[in-house]
N, C-alpha and C positions, 0 to 999 in steps of 0.2 A: 762440748764435743768439738773436735777439731774438724777444720774445712774438708778435710780429706773425706773423712769419716761421713759427713753429711752430704758430700758429692756421690761418694759411693751408695749411699742410703738413697740417694734420690735417682739414680740411674734407673732402675725397673719401672718407676711410674713415670718418669720423664722422657726418658729416651729409650723405652723397652722397643718401640715400633721401629725406632731408626736402626738400633742393633739388631733387629732379627731380620730386618730386609735387607740390610747390606751384605754385600759378598764379600767384605774386607777380612770378616773374620776367617772365612775359609782359606785366603792366600795367608794370613799372618800365621795361621794353624798350620797348612802346609809347610810354610819357610821353617818352623821352628822344628817340627815334628821330622823333617828330611834332615835338618842339620843334626838333630841328635843320632837320627841314625847313621849318618857321616861320621859323626864323632865315635859311635860303636865299633862301626866297621873299622877305622884307622886305628883304634886301640886295640881291637881284637886281631889283629895281625900280628903273628908271631914273627920275630925278627926283623923288625920293621925297616927296611932298607934304606929310605929317605925320612927319618924321623922330622926333619928342618922343616921340609917341603909340607908332610902332612900338617905342621904346627903352624905354618905359615897361611895354608889354604883353609883350615879352621877358624883361625884368628880374622883373616880376610872376611869369609863368611859370617862369622857372627857378628863383627864391626857391622856388616852391611845390613844383617836381619836386624839388628838392635837399632841402627839409627832408622830404617825404614819403619819398624814398628814405633818409635818414639814420634814421629813426625808423621804417622799415619791419622787420618782424618777422625777417625773413631777413637783412636787412643788421647786425643786430645780433651775428651774429657775429664780423663785423670790428670793429665800433666798438661794444662792449658799456657803455661808460662816458660815454655822452652826457650833459650836462646838462639836469637837468628831467625825469629819467625816472622818478624817484621820484613825480612828481604828476601824470605822464602815462599811464606804461605801464600795460596790463592786468596783475593779480598774477602771472600766468603768466611773462609777459616780464620783471618784476621779479624775479622768482626765478632766473630765469636771469642776470640781473646780479647777483645778491646771491651766487650759489653760484660764480659765475666768480672774484669777489673773495676768496672763502674757499680758492680754488685746487682747488675740487671740481668733477668733471663733473657736469653736469644732465641729467635726462632727463625729459620731460611724465610726471606721473604721471596716471593709473595704469597706464600702459604699462609693459610689461617691456623689457629692453635690446635684446631681438630682435624686438620688434612693430614694424608701421610707424605711425609717428605721424600725428597729425591733420594736416589740411592748414592751412597757415597761411595769414590773411587777407593782402589786399594792403597796408593799413595798419594802424598800431599801432591797437590797441584797448585804451580805457580803462576805468577801474576801474566807472565807471557807465553802463550801456547808453544812457542818454538822450545822455550824452557821443558816445558812438559814431555815433547818429544825426547828431547835429549834425556831427561831422566829415565823415562822407559828403555831408551836406547843403550844408556850406561848399565842399566841394570841386565839387560842382555847380554852386553859384552861380559860383565863380570862373572855372570852364571855361565856363558860359555866357556869363559879363560878356566875358572875353576873346575868347569867338567872335561876341558882338555887336559888339564894338569892333573886332575885325578885317575888319569889312564895309568900312571906308573904302579898306581895299586891294585889293579884288579885285571883278569882276562874279561874280555877282550881289552885292549889299550884305549878304547875308545867306547862313547856310550852308555850301554848298559851297564860296562865295565867299570865305569868312575863311579866312587860313593858319593859323587856331587850331582850325580845325573838327574835323580827326583827334586833334589834341591833346585837344579837350573830350570827344570820343568815349570816351575812357580813363575818364570818370568813370563812365560806364555799365558799363565793365569791371570798375572795381574792386566797386561795390555787387554787380553779377553774381557775382562770384566769392565775397562775403561772407554775401550772403543770397539767392543763388539767383534764380529769376527774378522774384519779387515785389520783391527789392530793386533786379535789374537794369532791370526794365521801369519802375518807379518813379523811378528815376535818369534814364533815356531819356526818360521824359514830361517831367520837369523840365528836361531840355536840350532838348527839343524847344519847351518854351514860350519860350525864348530865341530860338530858330530863328523861330518864329512871331512874334514881337515885332519881330524883324529884318526879316521880309519885310514887315509890314504899316506898320511905323514905323523904316525904316532910319537907321542913326545918320548918314548924310550928306544925308538928305533931298534926295537927286536926283530933280528933278521926271520927267526923260527915262525912267527905268528902268521898265520895262514888267513886270509879275510874270509869272512863266512857271511855269506848273503843273508841267511837268518839272522844273524845278529845284526847286520848292518841296516836291513828292511825294520827290524823292532826297535833301534834305536832311532830311526828317522821318523817312524809313525806314531810314536807317544805324544811327543810333543803337539801336532796338528791335531790330532784327536781330542786331546786334552784342552787345546785352545777351543775347538769347537763346541766340544761340552760346556764350558764355561762360559763362552759367550750365548749359548741356548739358554743357560740358567738364569743369564743376567738379562737377556729378553724376556724371560718369562715373570724373573720377578720386575722388570720394568713394567710390562704390561699387567702383573698383577697389581702393582702401585695406581697405575692410571685407572684401571676398574675400581681400586678402589676408592680413588679419588671421586670417581663419577658417582658412586655409591653414596660416597660421603656428603658430596655436593647435593643430591638428590634429597637424603635426609635433610641436610641443613635448610635447604630450601622449602620441603614440607613443614619443618618444624617451624621455621621461621613464617610460612604461610599462615598456619595454625595460629600462632601468637598473633599475627597482624589481623587476621580474620576475626580473632575475638575481639581483637581492640577496637575493630571498626564495628561488630556488632555490639559492642558495650557503649561505644561512642557514639551511637548513631543521634541522639539527641540535639547534640551541642558541636558546631562545627570547630569552635577554636579546640574545644577539648579532643575532639576526634582527630585534628591535626596534631597536637602536643603530643598525645599517647601514639599515634601511628608513626609519627617520625622517630621516635626513640625505639618503636619495635622494629621497624626498617633498617635503621643503624644496626642494633644487634643482629638482626637476621642477617643482614649483606657483609656484616663483618667490616663496616665503614668506621672511621674515627669521626667523620662529621657527617652530619647530613642537613640539609635545608630543603624546605617546601614552601613554594611561594603561591599563594592561591591569587587567581587573577580577575581581575573586574574589567569588563569590556566596555570602553567609553566610546567606542566607535560606533553608532548607532546609525551611519549613512548606510545605503545598499550597498556600496562598493566594498565597505568593510577595511578601507585602508588606514584608519587609525588604530596606532597599536593600542593594547590593553594596559592597564596599570595594575601593579601590585597591592592587593586588599590586605591580605594578611603574609606573614614571613615567620615561618616558624623554623628554629634551629635546634638540634639535637648533637650533643655531644662537642668536642673541640680537637683541632687540629695542632700538635706540637710542632710548630714550624715558626721560623722566622719571616716567611713570606709573608707579605700582607694579604687581609682578606680580599678577593677578588669575587665573592658571590653576587654582589649587587651588579657589578660590571658585566658578568657572566649571563646574569639573568635576562638584563637587558638586551645583551647580544643574542640570547637564545629566542626572546620574545620578538625582537626584529627580523631575526633569520627564519623563526618557526621550524628549526631542524635541530636535533641532538649537538651536544658540544662533548667534544672529550680531548684530552691533553695530558702531557707528562711532564712535568718541569723538574729536571735535575735540581738537587740542591748543593749548593758549594759549601759542604761542611768539612773543615779541615780533618776533624775527628772522628770522622766517620770514612773507612776505605771502601767500603761496599757502595758510596755514592748513592742512596736513596732517592727519592723524587717525590713531588706531590701528584698523584694520579687524581684527576677530575674527570666526573662525569655528569653532564646535565641533561636531562631528558624533557621535553616537552609532552604534553598531554591534550587531546583535543576533545571539544564537549560541540556536538551540533557544527562541527566545521571551523569553530573558532578555539584558540587558543585558551585553556581553562586553567591549568594546573603546571608547575615546572618543578620537577625534584633534581636536585644536585648532591652527589656524593662526593667525597673527599677522604684520602687516605695518605699515608706515608708508606710507599712501597717502592719494590726495585724494578717494577715494570708496570705499565699501564693495565686498566682494568680490563678484564678478560670479557669474553660474550656471556660467561655466567652471570657476571655481575649487572651486566646490561639487561639479560633476560630475569634476572629478580626484581630488578627496578622497574621494568616495564609491567611485569604481573603486578606486582604490588601497587603502583602507581596506577593502574587500570581500575585494581579493586577499589582504591581510594576515590577515583574519578566515580565510579558507580555509586558508591555509597554516600557521596556530597550530593551528586544527582538524586540519591532517594530522600535525603533531607529535605532538599529544595522542594521537591514534589509532594511530601508528606507536610511542609508549612502551606505549601499551595493547597493542598487537600483541606486544611483546617480552615484556611481563609476563606475557599469556597462553602463549604459547611457553614463558616460564620456567616458569609453573606446570605447564604440560603435562609437561614435561619433567621436573620434578622430580617430579610424580605417577607417571609413569613409572617412575623411580627407587624412590620409595616402594614402589610394587608389586611391584618385582624384590626389596626388602628384604624384604617381607610374605611373598613367596611363597618366597624361598631362606633368607638368612640369618636371618631371624627364627623360621622353623620349624625350621630345625637347632638354633639355639640353645635354643628351647623343648623340643625332643627332649632334649638335652643336661641341661637344668635338670631337666626330669622324671626322666631316667636317673639322673642325680646324687643327688636326693631320695630315690628309690627305693633304689639303693645305701647311701645312709648311714643309713635305716632298716632295712634289712636288716642292716647292720654293726653297728648297735646293738644290735637283736633278739640276734643273736649272741653280741655280748660279755654281754649280760645272763645268756644262758643257759649260756654257759661257766662251768663250775665251777673249773677249773684256772686259779691265780692266774697261772702263767708265759704261758699262751695268752692272758688276758684283756690283759695288760700289752702283748702283741704287737696285738692287735685294736684296741685302745683308741685308738693313734695312727692308725690307719687311719680309725677312725670319725670323728676329728676332722677329720682331712684332708678325707674325704667331706662332714663337715659345712661346712668351709671351701669345697668345690667347689661346694657347694649355693648359700652366699652370693654367691659369684663368679658363677656362672651365672645367679643372679636379677637380680644388676647388670648383667651383661652384655644379659639380655634387656630391662631397662628402658631400658638405653643404646640398644639397637635400636630398640626401640619409640619412644625419643626422637628420635632421628635420622630416623624415618619419618614422625612426625607432624610434624617439623620441616620435611620436604621436601614433604609434600603440603598441598592445601588443607584449611583448616579447616571454613571456615562454606561449605556447599554446599546447595542444594535449599531445602527448608522447616527444617532444623534449627535452633533456638535457642541463644543462648548458655548457658543455663540446662540443656538436654539436652546440650550439647556436654561443659560442665564435668563433669555427671553420669558420662558415659561414661568420661572421663578418670579421673575419680577411682576409679571401680570397678575400672577396670582397673591403677591403682596398687595398690589395695588386694589383689587377686588376685597381683600381680607381688610386690609388698613385703611382703606380710603385716601391714602396719601398718593400724589401723583408722581412718578417717577420716569424721570427722562434717561432714557439708555443710548450711548453711542458706542460705536465700535469703531476704532481705528486701525488702519490696516487690513491687509487680507489674510483670512484664515485659510492659508493653502494646506487642504487635506492630505494632497500627494506627499506634500514635503513633511509635514507633522506625522503622519502616519506611515513613514517610510518603511517600517518594518515591524517585527513583533515588539521588539524592546523598544523602539521610540514610543509604538502604541499605548504600551503599558505605562510610559513616563508620563506622557500627555494625559493618559487617564488618572494619573495621580496628580496631575497639576491642576486637571479640570475639578477633581473631587475637593482639593485644597480652596480653589478660586471659590468654587461653590458655598462651601463653608464659612469663608471669611465673608463672601458678601452677606450670606444669611445672617451673619453672627453682628455685622454691622448694619443691616436693615432693623433686627431685631432691638438693637441698642437706640437707633434714631427714633423707633416707632415708641418704645416703653420709656424712654428716659430722657431723648434730648427734647422733645416737644417740636418737633420740625413739622414744616407743612409741605415741604417740597425735597426731594431728593435726585440726585445726578450719579448716574453709575458710568464709567467709563473702561472698556474693555478694548485693551490696544496689543495687537501682535506687533512684537518688536523682534529685532533680529537676533534671534537664538533665545528669546525670552517671551513671556505672557505677562503683561500688565492689568490688574484691576484697581481701580479707584471709586470709591464710595464717598460722595460729599453730601452733608446735608445742611439747611439753614437754621438749626436748631439755636437751644441757649449755649452748645458748647461746653467742654468740659476741661478740669485742668489734666492737661497730657502728662505732666509730672506723675500724678496720681497713679495713672494705670500704666505705668513703665513695667519692663520684663520682672522686675522683682517687687512689684507692688502688692501681690495678692496673699502677703501673709496675716495682712489684718482681717480679724474674722468679720469686723462691723462693716467693712467697705462694701460697696456697690459693687455683685456680681452679677452678670449677665452671660448670655449664652451659654447657656446648660452649666452655671458654676466657675466657668475659665476665664471669662469676660478678654482683654487684651492680650493677657499670656497665653491663652488657647489661640488667638489668631496670629500672634509672632511664632509660636513653636511649630506652627503647621506651615509656614512660610521657611522657618531656618531648617526644619526638618528635610526638605526637599532642596537646600543650598541656596535659597531666595532671601529676600530682604522686606521688612515690614517697616512701615512708617504712620505714625498718627501726629497730624498738625492741625494747630488752630487756624481755622479760616479768617481772613482778613476782615470779612465783613460777618462775623460770627459761624456758627456751626464748627462741623469736625470733617477734617479729610483724613480718609483711611486708605492706604496705599499699599498694596503687596506686589513684588516682582518675583517672578519665579522662571527660572532658565530652564531650557529643555533640551 
């Protein structure tokens, strides 16, 4: 199939709206029909007085109409490669030609593919607007001249008597369709000047013709009336196009919002999946070539909130076909620092593109609880900056995205609270049930062991003493086991229940933990606090409070695990615990005087072996290290110079 046939077959589907909504066809149809009427009129005159003049006028008007038709914007669909277009055509028409040569479809920018295009003018527009005025002025002059000299062929010898009178009125059509009322009335006035000149100075110079007011008025009124009607028709079509665009914008916005809403609902359980899916849907819905979403993490925890947030996740959808380097990271930082939207239009220096497109950028910040939470950036290759509708679309979808992300956070928080409540209930059950029974068993075992020792010491018979001595030893062992069971029960109970609640501080919490450990284990613990626990500085705001609560929980667990290790496995007789409040961090160190251990054996990767010693709820040193590293801290285990082990954890806040 030839290229011409393919072009003709695709016109109804691809350009039907453009051809239907442009007034250019009215102008071309009027020109050709009135030229044919002039031809029929001149041919039908018997005894043609001036056949050479008739032929000349027909040839001039035919060439004029043919050139205008071939170079009309709507006709470029059929013949896009006419000679001289590079010098004559307006940049937009020239872009059509170049894009067709490259084998790519072209649409007027910045319109989207499903938008109504602009009305096309009847005549080809030039690069220089003064040339446009010259073209329309020359058209008025030619139409006026042929109408003037057409007075030779009919009475009266001017205006309506000329075979080219209706042909010349089309010049008012063209100006009115292009420049509305002002242009149409100006062209009609210029055309009427030739009518007046023919009325008072007719080309035939026939003395017998008497000027008729009716013929003069009719000849002068037709062009202005036609110009007003054409301008009114063009205005109506333009108004219809604008309303159609608004309607299509609303439909596109509703469709995109529905798709984005469905994506937000479907991806509500995972933030990363939600951002990835939402970025693609927002890009498609807004007809952006590239869309970037940056989810921020607020690191400034002070009361002033002067510290700028950091980018936690950055999701990108689509790509921009441009040689301009990617500036999204720089623009994100600029928006984060300023806290305001960023919009710009950067023209491209592309020699192969006559319509000189540019990169339109729009970056919008979104707040949550007065803090910068999300930044969405959109970029596209366009001929003009982004409009208000693109900003409205991004604002609406971005606000929805912030709400869904906040709902995800609240859902996760609700799950955590529910889990904490359930763990607290289980801890209370352990405290009121198993812990009490184990405690009573420990007291009874200790009482029985003391009684057995007293009986053994009071017995003088050696045979009876040998019988009672193993019983006393068994009871001592039972006391040790019962205390370990009580400590394990307390350990699991504290693992389950929330640690920091109300106004209790980290120092108070560790003091209570160590006193309880001393009572159960019988081992003395020396507790020393270095530095001041400035509650106002540490608990400056809600985020800082949550951070300190996490640090306090980790320190409590690490201390508990180290105490358990020293009590069960180290054979220590004394322990030292140091809590240090440093600048920007909190450090805890647990030292014992036990028999020590091989530090390398309990390194980060040492828990793979099944037969190795497992402590602190089955996680050992790995559990303590992971707790510290999850909060961005450090963890160290060192062998003491005089024996024993030193466990140290430093956590920043």
